[in-house]
N, C-alpha and C positions, 0 to 999 in steps of 0.2 A: 527636420525635427522626429517626424513620424517614423521615418525611416530606422532611425535608432534605437527609437522605443518599440518598434517590429522585430531589431536583431533581438535586443534584451529579451523580449518575451519569448523568441525562438529559441534562444541558448536556455533559458530556464524550461523550457518545454523539453529539450535536449536533454539537460539532466534530470528532471522529473521523468523522464521514460527510462534513463538510468537504472535512477533508485526503483521504481517500479519492477522494472525485470529482476532487478536483486532481491529487494523484498518477495516477489512470487514465488524466486527459485527457492529463497530459504521455506516460505509456507509449505510449495510442495513438496521439500525433505521433509517438513514436521506431517505431513498428511501421510505420506509414504512408512515413514518410520511408527505411526501411530495408526495404519490402516483406517483413516477417517478424516471424510472432508471436513473444511474448515466450519462449514455452517452447523455440522453436525458436533464438532468438536465446541462449537462457541456457546449450544444451547447446553451442552453438558458442562462446560468450564462455566459459566456464569449462574447456572442452577447449583452449583457445588458439587455435582457428581465427581468428577475428576480428582479432588482433591487439591493439595497446594504443592504440588512438585513443579520445579524452578522451571522444567521444560516448557510447562504448560503456559505459564507465564510468560515465557520468551515468545513462544508460539503467538500469545494473546497479543504481544506487543508488538510484532511483525504485522498482525491483520490490522491493528491499529494504526499504524505507521502508514500501511499500504492504502489504507481507506483514506488518511489526510492526504495523502501526494494523488492519489486519485479526484480527490476533490479540488486540489491545488492545479491541477493539469486541466480541469475542467473551467476552470476560473481562467486560467492564461490563455486554453484556448479560445475561449469566447471573447478575449480582449484582442487576439490576434484576429479573429472574425470583423469588429467592431471598426479596426483601424485601416 
């Protein structure tokens, strides 16, 4: 039974890695386009310095999605280690 669970978690981990790579690529595109690291972008965006451009909301959403994927990957990794 635990081998089935481990296999399922490993598949989930593989999917999360793909999602993370895609999101990181999109984030890097924004960093290059706006010549700004994401950390700086977040500070400026969340303080209202950058305005309401749709591109900034998209960048912000990719960063939030990446954060969620990375958090989920940590959980999956820890579950795999437990089994």
